[in-house]
C-alpha positions in Angstrom: 0.0 0.0 0.0 1.4 3.4 -1.0 0.4 6.9 0.1 1.5 8.4 -3.2 -1.2 10.7 -4.6 -2.6 10.2 -8.1 -1.3 13.1 -10.2 -3.7 14.5 -12.8 -2.7 16.9 -15.6 -5.6 19.0 -16.8 -6.0 21.1 -20.0 -8.9 23.5 -20.3 -9.9 27.1 -20.0 -8.1 28.6 -17.0 -10.0 26.9 -14.2 -10.4 30.1 -12.2 -12.2 31.8 -15.1 -16.0 32.1 -15.1 -16.6 30.2 -18.4 -18.6 27.0 -18.5 -15.5 24.9 -19.4 -13.5 26.5 -16.7 -16.2 26.2 -14.0 -16.9 22.5 -14.6 -13.1 21.7 -14.8 -12.7 23.5 -11.5 -15.5 21.5 -10.0 -13.8 18.3 -11.1 -10.4 19.4 -9.8 -11.9 20.4 -6.4 -13.7 17.1 -6.1 -10.5 15.2 -6.7 -8.4 17.3 -4.3 -11.0 17.1 -1.4 -10.5 13.3 -1.3 -6.8 13.8 -0.4 -6.0 11.1 -3.0 -5.0 13.4 -5.8 -2.8 16.3 -6.8 -3.3 18.4 -9.9 -1.2 20.2 -12.5 -3.3 22.5 -14.7 -2.6 24.2 -18.0 -4.9 27.2 -17.7 -5.6 28.6 -21.2 -8.2 30.4 -23.3 -7.3 33.9 -22.0 -4.7 36.6 -22.3 -2.3 36.4 -19.3 -0.5 39.2 -17.6 2.3 36.9 -16.8 3.1 33.2 -17.0 4.2 32.5 -13.5 2.7 29.3 -11.9 -0.3 30.0 -9.6 -1.3 28.2 -6.4 -4.5 28.5 -4.5 -4.5 29.2 -0.8 -6.8 26.2 0.0 -4.8 23.5 -1.8 -1.2 24.8 -1.9 1.2 22.5 -3.7 -1.5 20.0 -4.5 -2.8 22.2 -7.2 -0.5 24.2 -9.5 -1.8 26.2 -12.4 0.5 27.0 -15.3 -0.8 29.9 -17.6 -0.6 28.9 -21.3 -1.5 30.3 -24.6 -4.4 28.5 -26.3 -4.5 25.1 -24.5 -0.8 24.4 -24.7 1.2 22.5 -27.3 3.0 19.3 -28.0 6.3 20.4 -26.5 4.6 21.6 -23.3 2.9 18.2 -22.9 6.2 16.3 -23.5 7.9 18.5 -20.9 5.0 18.1 -18.4 5.2 14.3 -18.8 8.9 14.2 -18.1 9.0 16.8 -15.3 5.8 16.2 -13.4 5.1 12.6 -14.4 1.3 12.7 -14.2 -0.8 9.5 -14.0 -3.8 10.8 -16.0 -4.4 13.4 -18.6 -7.8 15.2 -18.4 -8.8 17.7 -21.1 -12.0 19.5 -21.9 -13.8 21.5 -24.6 -14.6 20.7 -28.2 -12.1 18.7 -30.5 -11.1 21.7 -32.7 -8.7 22.8 -30.0 -7.0 19.5 -29.4 -6.0 18.2 -32.9 -2.4 18.8 -31.9 -2.8 16.7 -28.8 -4.3 13.7 -30.6 -1.4 13.9 -33.1 0.9 12.8 -30.2 -1.5 10.4 -28.5 0.9 7.5 -29.2 3.5 9.3 -27.1 1.1 10.2 -24.3 -1.0 7.1 -24.1 2.0 4.9 -24.0 2.6 6.4 -20.6 -0.7 7.5 -19.2 -4.4 7.3 -20.0 -6.3 10.2 -21.6 -9.8 11.2 -20.3 -11.7 13.6 -22.5 -14.7 15.6 -21.1 -16.3 16.1 -24.5 -18.3 19.1 -25.8 -20.2 18.8 -29.1 -23.3 20.9 -30.0 -25.2 19.1 -32.7 -25.6 16.6 -35.5 -25.3 15.4 -38.3 -23.0 12.7 -36.8 -19.5 14.0 -36.9 -17.8 10.9 -38.3 -14.7 13.0 -38.8 -14.3 13.0 -35.0 -14.0 9.2 -34.8 -10.2 9.2 -35.1 -10.1 11.5 -32.0 -12.6 9.4 -29.9 -10.7 6.2 -30.9 -7.5 7.9 -29.7 -8.8 8.4 -26.2 -9.1 6.0 -23.3 -12.4 7.4 -22.0 -14.8 9.9 -23.3 -17.1 11.6 -20.8 -20.0 13.5 -22.4 -21.6 16.7 -21.2 -25.1 16.2 -22.8 -27.4 13.5 -24.2 -26.7 14.9 -27.6 -23.0 14.4 -27.2 -23.4 11.0 -25.7 -25.6 9.8 -28.6 -23.0 11.2 -31.0 -20.0 9.3 -29.5 -22.0 6.1 -29.1 -22.8 6.2 -32.8 -19.6 7.5 -34.3 -17.3 5.4 -32.1 -19.3 2.5 -30.6 -16.2 0.7 -29.3 -14.9 3.7 -27.3 -15.6 3.7 -23.5 -18.1 6.6 -23.1 -20.1 7.9 -20.1 -22.8 10.6 -19.9 -22.1 13.0 -17.0 -23.7 16.4 -17.5 -22.8 19.7 -16.0 -23.8 20.5 -12.4 -24.3 23.6 -10.3 -23.9 24.5 -6.6 -27.5 24.2 -5.6 -26.7 25.9 -2.2 -25.3 28.9 -4.1 -27.8 29.0 -6.9 -31.0 28.8 -5.0 -34.2 30.7 -4.6 -33.9 33.8 -2.4 -36.6 35.1 0.1 -39.3 37.2 -1.5 -38.3 40.3 0.6 -34.7 40.0 -0.7 -35.9 39.8 -4.3 -38.1 42.8 -3.8 -35.2 44.8 -2.3 -32.9 43.8 -5.2 -35.5 44.7 -7.8 -35.9 48.0 -6.1 -32.2 48.7 -6.3 -32.2 48.0 -10.0 -35.4 50.2 -10.5 -37.3 47.2 -11.9 -39.9 46.8 -9.1 -43.0 46.6 -11.3 -41.5 45.4 -14.5 -41.3 42.1 -16.4 -37.6 41.2 -16.3 -35.7 38.9 -18.6 -32.0 38.1 -18.0 -29.4 37.0 -20.6 -26.1 35.7 -19.3 -23.7 34.8 -22.1 -20.6 35.9 -24.0 -21.3 38.5 -26.6 -20.3 36.3 -29.5 -21.8 35.5 -32.9 -23.4 32.1 -32.1 -25.0 33.5 -29.0 -27.3 35.8 -31.1 -26.9 38.8 -28.9 -27.7 41.3 -31.7 -30.8 39.3 -32.8 -32.0 39.3 -29.2 -31.9 43.1 -29.0 -33.9 43.5 -32.2 -36.5 41.0 -31.1 -36.6 42.6 -27.6 -37.6 45.8 -29.2 -40.5 44.1 -31.0 -41.6 42.6 -27.7 -41.5 46.0 -26.0 -43.6 47.4 -28.9 -46.1 44.7 -28.1 -46.4 45.0 -24.3 -45.2 48.6 -23.7 -41.7 50.0 -23.5 -42.3 50.9 -19.8 -43.4 47.4 -18.9 -40.2 45.3 -19.4 -36.5 45.3 -18.9 -33.8 43.0 -20.4 -30.6 42.7 -18.4 -27.7 41.5 -20.5 -24.7 40.3 -18.4 -22.0 40.4 -21.0 -19.1 42.4 -22.4 -20.9 45.1 -24.4 -18.1 45.4 -26.9 -16.6 42.0 -27.1 -14.3 41.7 -30.2 -16.1 38.5 -31.2 -19.6 40.1 -30.9 -21.5 43.3 -31.7 -21.4 46.8 -30.2 -24.5 46.2 -28.1 -24.7 49.8 -26.9 -24.8 51.0 -30.5 -27.6 48.6 -31.3 -29.6 49.6 -28.2 -29.3 53.3 -29.1 -30.3 52.6 -32.7 -33.4 50.7 -31.5 -34.4 53.4 -28.9 -34.0 50.9 -26.0 -32.3 53.4 -23.7 -35.3 55.7 -23.0 -37.5 53.8 -20.4 -35.1 51.2 -19.0 -35.9 48.6 -21.6 -32.3 47.4 -21.5 -29.7 47.3 -18.8 -26.1 46.1 -19.4 -24.1 44.3 -16.7 -20.6 44.2 -18.0 -18.6 43.8 -14.8 -17.4 40.3 -13.8 -19.3 39.1 -10.7 -19.1 36.1 -8.5 -21.6 33.2 -8.2 -23.5 34.8 -5.3 -24.2 37.9 -7.4 -25.1 35.8 -10.4 -27.6 34.0 -8.3 -29.1 37.4 -7.3 -29.4 38.2 -11.0 -31.3 35.0 -11.8 -33.6 35.5 -8.8 -34.7 39.0 -9.9 -35.6 37.6 -13.3 -39.0 36.4 -14.4 -37.3 34.4 -17.1 -33.7 33.7 -18.3 -33.0 33.4 -22.0 -30.6 31.5 -24.2 -31.2 31.5 -28.0 -27.8 30.4 -29.2 -27.7 28.7 -32.6 -25.3 26.1 -31.1 -24.8 25.3 -27.5 -23.0 22.4 -26.0 -24.7 22.8 -22.7 -25.5 26.3 -21.6 -24.5 26.7 -17.9 -26.4 30.0 -17.3 -29.8 28.5 -17.8 -29.1 25.6 -15.6 -28.0 28.0 -12.9 -31.2 29.9 -13.4 -33.3 26.8 -13.1 -31.5 26.0 -9.8 -32.6 29.4 -8.6 -36.2 28.6 -9.4 -36.4 30.8 -12.5 -38.1 29.5 -15.8 -36.1 29.6 -19.0 -36.7 30.2 -22.7 -34.2 28.3 -24.9 -33.5 27.2 -28.4 -34.0 23.4 -28.6 -30.4 22.8 -29.5 -27.5 21.0 -27.8 -27.7 20.6 -24.1 -30.4 23.3 -23.7 -33.1 21.0 -24.8 -32.6 18.6 -21.9 -32.6 21.4 -19.4 -36.0 22.8 -20.4 -37.8 19.5 -20.3 -37.4 16.0 -18.9 -39.5 14.6 -21.6 -42.7 14.9 -19.6 -42.7 18.2 -17.8 -41.5 21.6 -19.1 -39.6 24.2 -17.0 -40.0 27.1 -19.3 -40.4 27.3 -23.1 -38.4 25.4 -25.6 -38.4 26.8 -29.2 -37.9 24.4 -32.0 -35.5 25.7 -34.7 -37.1 27.1 -37.7 -34.1 26.3 -39.8 -31.1 23.9 -39.5 -28.4 25.1 -41.8 -25.4 22.9 -42.4 -22.3 25.0 -41.9 -18.7 24.0 -41.5 -15.0 24.8 -41.8 -11.7 23.0 -42.6 -11.6 21.6 -39.0 -15.4 21.0 -38.7 -16.6 19.9 -42.1 -20.3 19.9 -41.1 -22.6 20.7 -38.2 -26.1 22.1 -37.9 -26.6 25.7 -37.0 -30.1 26.0 -35.4 -31.9 29.3 -35.9 -35.2 30.1 -34.3 -38.0 32.3 -35.7 -38.7 35.8 -34.5 -42.4 35.2 -34.0 -41.8 32.0 -32.1 -39.4 33.8 -29.7 -41.8 36.7 -29.1 -44.7 34.2 -28.5 -42.5 32.4 -26.0 -41.8 35.7 -24.2 -45.5 36.6 -24.3 -46.4 33.2 -22.8 -44.2 33.8 -19.8 -45.2 37.4 -19.6 -48.9 36.5 -19.5 -48.4 34.1 -16.6 -49.2 35.2 -13.1 -46.4 35.6 -10.6 -47.7 32.4 -8.9 -47.6 30.5 -12.1 -44.1 31.5 -12.9 -43.0 30.6 -9.4 -44.6 27.2 -9.7 -42.8 26.6 -13.0 -39.6 27.7 -11.4 -40.1 25.2 -8.5 -40.4 22.4 -11.0 -37.2 23.6 -12.7 -35.3 23.5 -9.4 -36.5 20.0 -8.7 -35.3 19.0 -12.2 -31.8 20.3 -11.4 -31.6 18.7 -8.0 -32.7 15.3 -9.5 -30.7 15.3 -12.7 -27.8 17.7 -12.3 -27.0 17.1 -8.6 -23.7 18.6 -7.7 -22.8 16.0 -5.1 -23.4 13.2 -7.5 -21.3 15.0 -10.2 -18.3 15.3 -7.8 -18.6 11.7 -6.6 -18.9 10.3 -10.1 -15.8 12.2 -11.2 -13.8 10.8 -8.3 -15.0 7.3 -9.1 -14.1 7.7 -12.8 -10.6 8.9 -12.0 -9.9 6.2 -9.4 -11.3 3.5 -11.8 -9.2 4.8 -14.7 -6.1 4.8 -12.5 -6.8 1.3 -11.2 -7.7 -0.3 -14.6 -5.3 1.6 -16.9 -2.3 2.3 -14.6 0.4 4.7 -15.7 4.1 4.6 -16.6 5.5 1.2 -15.3 2.0 -0.1 -14.6 0.3 1.1 -17.8 -2.4 -1.4 -19.1 -5.1 -1.6 -21.7 -3.1 0.2 -24.4 -1.4 -1.4 -27.3 1.4 0.4 -28.9 0.8 -1.4 -32.2 -2.0 -2.7 -34.3 -2.4 -5.2 -37.1 -4.0 -4.0 -40.4 -4.9 -6.0 -43.5 -3.4 -4.5 -46.6 
């Protein structure tokens, strides 16, 4: 029996960032560290760094060291990390476009340690071009039912497990009515219908479309009756100048729009969800959509495009926890790295009708819908189960696959018929 901890190397968005990939990776890392059986080396990417000095957290000290990297790292960094830190498992997360370079050296990596991929994929048609990546991974863990179905069909022989995102239900929870009333008063929205949108201001998130359609909704119900709060970077280089759009549409005269550009912590995000009557995500492609899950956990109904992981949030197949809008068009788009994938676009009238449906509900009806949504989260996206399952996965991978001198279940060669 040895007391040596299992060392995990993680590649993802910087795990202290607020993005979905970062947040879920941080949850995985914290679950492992809390057992006392693991230590973690993280490559923290997907951001511009002020410096590249290693970072440690106060809580975990030497057990968790984060190395800032450009992108998600590169082959030489992985080779160096293998030799210097000698990890036992490699965990990596986000969609495959960012890891082609890693799979190119999988024969070097997997000869020494197993690779565990937390897989993000938004939509069909089945991406058969990804099969070479799935087949070059020891275990693929999938974030949504869509992604799970894709891996099972594209690479049926690969070890796959569905394990969706989770949220802290003790942080993202319904607040007392008097607290919500106070917060709405602070934001000057006491008597208004409030919609909240929490997303990156990027093309696929449809931020500009939302503003144009919100103007149509205000024309319908009254510009003094509703407020849209957009928690985002108003001038993200990957999006649109939302302040310019709002001014053009006349949405700055009666509080029809409020921008929330400052980064805020989970507790303040929970307050934002609580003051909302509905939370919106109409992305044309969405692997999961963490903001709407957090909103449901706070007891707030959602309006979503029925794409990616959003569709399993808004309904369990029997009950609905808001309004799911079926795409009016499914265009096949692509690139050199992603030859094909559906881009799901919803119809303007369908969206405004969905808003009107929530708007016309009584406060009690919306509250009841929100209660059902929170029960859905607690049952199907339970944070404790998420953490326990990740610990079990990593312990099982280490036991069955080993690492370095104990490496098992990986053949360095294969026979092919010519």
